[in-house]
C-alpha positions as CSV (number, residue, x, y, z in Angstrom):
1,X,5.7,16.5,-3.3
2,X,8.1,18.7,-5.2
3,X,10.6,15.9,-5.9
4,X,8.7,14.9,-9.1
5,X,7.8,18.3,-10.3
6,X,8.9,21.9,-9.4
7,X,5.3,23.0,-9.0
8,X,3.7,21.4,-5.8
9,X,0.1,21.9,-7.1
10,X,1.0,20.3,-10.5
11,X,2.7,17.5,-8.7
12,X,-0.4,16.7,-6.6
13,X,-2.6,16.9,-9.8
14,X,-0.3,14.5,-11.7
15,X,-0.4,12.0,-8.9
16,X,-4.1,12.3,-8.4
17,X,-4.7,11.7,-12.2
18,X,-2.3,8.6,-12.1
19,X,-4.6,7.2,-9.2
20,X,-7.8,7.8,-11.1
21,X,-6.4,6.1,-14.3
22,X,-5.0,3.2,-12.3
23,X,-8.6,2.7,-10.9
24,X,-10.2,3.1,-14.3
25,X,-7.8,0.7,-15.8
26,X,-8.6,-1.9,-13.3
27,X,-12.3,-1.3,-13.8
28,X,-11.9,-2.0,-17.6
29,X,-9.8,-5.1,-16.9
30,X,-12.4,-6.4,-14.4
31,X,-15.3,-5.7,-16.8
32,X,-13.5,-7.7,-19.6
33,X,-12.9,-10.5,-17.3
34,X,-16.5,-10.7,-16.2
35,X,-15.4,-10.1,-12.4
36,X,-18.4,-7.9,-12.1
37,X,-20.5,-10.8,-11.1
38,X,-18.8,-11.0,-7.7
39,X,-20.3,-12.8,-4.5
40,X,-21.0,-9.3,-2.9
41,X,-24.3,-7.5,-3.5
42,X,-23.5,-3.9,-3.7
43,X,-21.8,-1.2,-5.8
44,X,-19.2,-2.6,-8.0
45,X,-17.1,0.4,-8.0
46,X,-16.9,0.4,-4.2
47,X,-15.9,-3.2,-4.5
48,X,-13.1,-2.3,-6.8
49,X,-12.0,0.6,-4.6
50,X,-11.7,-1.5,-1.6
51,X,-9.2,-3.9,-3.4
52,X,-7.4,-1.7,-6.0
53,X,-6.9,1.4,-3.7
54,X,-5.6,-0.8,-0.8
55,X,-3.3,-2.5,-3.0
56,X,-2.0,0.7,-4.8
57,X,-1.4,2.5,-1.4
58,X,0.5,-0.5,0.0
59,X,2.6,-1.1,-3.0
60,X,3.5,2.7,-3.6
61,X,4.3,3.2,0.0
62,X,6.9,0.3,-0.1
63,X,8.5,1.8,-3.2
64,X,8.5,5.3,-1.7
65,X,10.2,4.1,1.6
66,X,12.7,2.0,-0.3
67,X,13.8,4.9,-2.4
68,X,14.4,7.2,0.5
69,X,17.7,8.9,1.0
70,X,20.3,6.7,2.7
71,X,22.5,7.8,5.7
72,X,25.5,8.3,3.2
73,X,23.7,10.5,0.8
74,X,24.7,14.2,0.5
75,X,21.2,15.4,1.8
76,X,22.2,13.9,5.3
77,X,25.1,16.1,5.7
78,X,22.7,19.2,6.2
79,X,21.9,19.2,9.9
80,X,19.4,18.6,11.4
81,X,18.4,16.3,8.5
82,X,18.5,12.5,9.4
83,X,17.1,9.2,8.0
84,X,14.0,9.5,10.3
85,X,13.0,12.7,8.9
86,X,13.5,11.4,5.4
87,X,11.5,8.2,6.0
88,X,8.7,10.0,7.8
89,X,8.4,12.7,4.9
90,X,8.3,9.9,2.3
91,X,5.6,8.0,4.1
92,X,3.4,11.0,4.9
93,X,3.7,12.2,1.3
94,X,2.1,9.0,0.1
95,X,-0.5,9.1,2.8
96,X,-1.4,12.6,1.8
97,X,-1.7,12.0,-1.9
98,X,-3.7,8.8,-1.4
99,X,-6.1,10.2,1.0
100,X,-6.6,13.1,-1.3
101,X,-7.1,10.7,-4.2
102,X,-9.5,8.5,-2.3
103,X,-11.8,11.3,-1.3
104,X,-11.7,12.8,-4.7
105,X,-12.8,9.4,-6.4
106,X,-15.4,8.9,-3.9
107,X,-16.8,12.3,-4.3
108,X,-16.7,11.8,-8.1
109,X,-18.5,8.4,-7.8
110,X,-21.2,9.9,-5.4
111,X,-21.9,12.9,-7.7
112,X,-21.4,11.7,-11.2
113,X,-22.4,8.0,-11.2
114,X,-24.5,6.7,-8.2
115,X,-24.9,7.7,-4.7
116,X,-22.6,5.6,-2.5
117,X,-23.3,4.3,0.9
118,X,-20.6,2.8,3.2
119,X,-21.8,0.5,5.9
120,X,-19.2,1.5,8.6
121,X,-16.7,4.1,7.3
122,X,-14.6,4.3,10.3
123,X,-13.6,0.6,10.0
124,X,-13.0,1.0,6.3
125,X,-10.7,4.0,6.8
126,X,-8.8,2.1,9.5
127,X,-8.1,-0.6,7.1
128,X,-6.8,1.9,4.6
129,X,-4.4,3.1,7.3
130,X,-3.5,-0.4,7.9
131,X,-2.7,-0.9,4.2
132,X,-0.4,2.1,4.4
133,X,1.2,1.2,7.7
134,X,2.1,-2.4,6.5
135,X,3.6,-0.9,3.4
136,X,5.7,1.6,5.5
137,X,7.1,-1.2,7.8
138,X,7.8,-3.6,4.8
139,X,9.5,-0.7,3.1
140,X,11.5,0.1,6.1
141,X,12.8,-3.4,6.4
142,X,13.7,-3.4,2.7
143,X,15.3,0.0,3.1
144,X,17.5,-1.0,6.1
145,X,18.6,-4.3,4.4
146,X,19.3,-3.0,1.1
147,X,22.8,-1.6,1.7
148,X,23.9,-5.1,2.8
149,X,22.5,-7.2,0.0
150,X,21.1,-4.8,-2.7
151,X,20.6,-7.2,-5.4
152,X,18.8,-9.8,-3.3
153,X,16.6,-7.1,-1.7
154,X,15.8,-5.8,-5.2
155,X,14.7,-9.2,-6.2
156,X,12.7,-10.0,-3.0
157,X,10.8,-6.7,-3.2
158,X,10.0,-7.1,-6.9
159,X,8.7,-10.7,-6.3
160,X,6.6,-9.5,-3.4
161,X,5.1,-6.6,-5.5
162,X,4.4,-8.8,-8.5
163,X,3.0,-11.6,-6.3
164,X,0.5,-9.2,-4.7
165,X,-1.1,-8.5,-8.2
166,X,-2.9,-11.9,-7.4
167,X,-2.0,-12.8,-3.8
168,X,-3.6,-9.6,-2.4
169,X,-7.1,-11.0,-3.3
170,X,-8.2,-7.9,-4.8
171,X,-9.9,-9.7,-7.7
172,X,-11.5,-12.3,-5.4
173,X,-14.0,-12.7,-2.5
174,X,-12.5,-14.7,0.3
175,X,-15.8,-16.1,1.3
176,X,-16.3,-17.7,-2.1
177,X,-12.9,-19.2,-2.4
178,X,-12.2,-23.0,-1.9
179,X,-10.3,-23.8,1.4
180,X,-7.5,-25.4,-0.7
181,X,-6.8,-22.1,-2.5
182,X,-7.5,-19.9,0.5
183,X,-4.4,-21.4,2.1
184,X,-2.2,-19.7,-0.6
185,X,-3.5,-16.2,0.3
186,X,-3.8,-16.5,4.0
187,X,-0.1,-15.5,4.7
188,X,-0.5,-12.1,3.2
189,X,-1.5,-9.2,5.4
190,X,-2.8,-7.2,2.4
191,X,-5.3,-10.1,1.7
192,X,-6.8,-9.8,5.1
193,X,-7.0,-6.0,5.0
194,X,-8.7,-6.0,1.7
195,X,-11.3,-8.6,2.8
196,X,-12.0,-6.8,6.1
197,X,-12.3,-3.5,4.3
198,X,-15.1,-5.2,2.3
199,X,-16.8,-6.3,5.5
200,X,-16.9,-2.8,6.7
201,X,-18.0,-1.2,3.4
202,X,-20.8,-3.6,2.5
203,X,-23.7,-4.4,5.0
204,X,-24.3,-7.8,3.6
205,X,-20.7,-9.1,3.5
206,X,-19.2,-10.7,6.6
207,X,-15.6,-11.8,6.4
208,X,-15.2,-15.4,7.6
209,X,-11.6,-16.2,6.6
210,X,-9.7,-13.1,7.5
211,X,-9.1,-10.8,10.6
212,X,-7.6,-7.4,11.1
213,X,-5.5,-8.5,14.1
214,X,-3.0,-10.4,11.9
215,X,-1.9,-7.5,9.7
216,X,-1.8,-5.2,12.9
217,X,0.5,-7.6,14.8
218,X,2.5,-8.1,11.5
219,X,3.0,-4.2,11.2
220,X,4.1,-3.8,14.9
221,X,6.5,-6.7,14.6
222,X,8.1,-5.5,11.5
223,X,8.2,-1.9,12.9
224,X,10.4,-3.0,15.7
225,X,12.6,-5.2,13.6
226,X,12.8,-2.5,10.9
227,X,13.8,0.3,13.4
228,X,16.4,-1.9,14.9
229,X,17.8,-3.0,11.5
230,X,17.8,0.7,10.2
231,X,19.7,1.9,13.4
232,X,22.4,-0.8,12.9
233,X,22.7,0.0,9.2
234,X,22.9,3.7,9.8
235,X,25.7,3.1,12.3
236,X,27.9,0.9,10.1
237,X,27.0,1.9,6.4
238,X,29.8,3.6,4.6
239,X,29.9,5.8,1.6
240,X,32.5,3.5,0.0
241,X,30.0,0.7,-0.1
242,X,28.2,2.1,-3.2
243,X,31.5,3.0,-4.9
244,X,32.7,-0.8,-4.6
245,X,29.4,-1.8,-6.2
């Protein structure tokens, strides 16, 4: 947490305000676009949170893991520091600040605006962890492959992040989408996570075109592949690679 600011408390507050402003910005965009007339009866702010916050957690986790110190950095010369510690610290710092932001925003909505009611909060919280976990493993794969093909990985990660502005489905309700269009979203684990989260949050919404098993298997598969690729890269990576580039 001190990487961005010398004062840990101020660093947390800055990250917290950024999350609040991001949600507020999307609230304004959705209101202008008329997306408030969604196919779910319930609190619009909760509908917004299920999409925007899962997306924000997923994307920021990928960026955090990708930016982790490599095995050739100066920090790794200080035993017992290693890439595993660096990766875990980056992942858990994002989880910490996002959980803190989530509870703060929900408390703010409940006390200042309208009392909120979540149909099954353990399931909704599990989807939040799944959004974070899939972001971790995707970031791990990008992180491990980046020393080999840095330019290509940078392009692929940027395309994935930009594509998820739409493909995550945070602006849509899966049950109301035509089948022909739904096929363009079905590949995305974040799309399934957001739709399932809405099923847990709203008592009158039943996700028919998504499941939570797919992102879970996706996460476990990429976790194994990412760890294997990271171990191979750590063994062969040389400090001279960056000098040649």
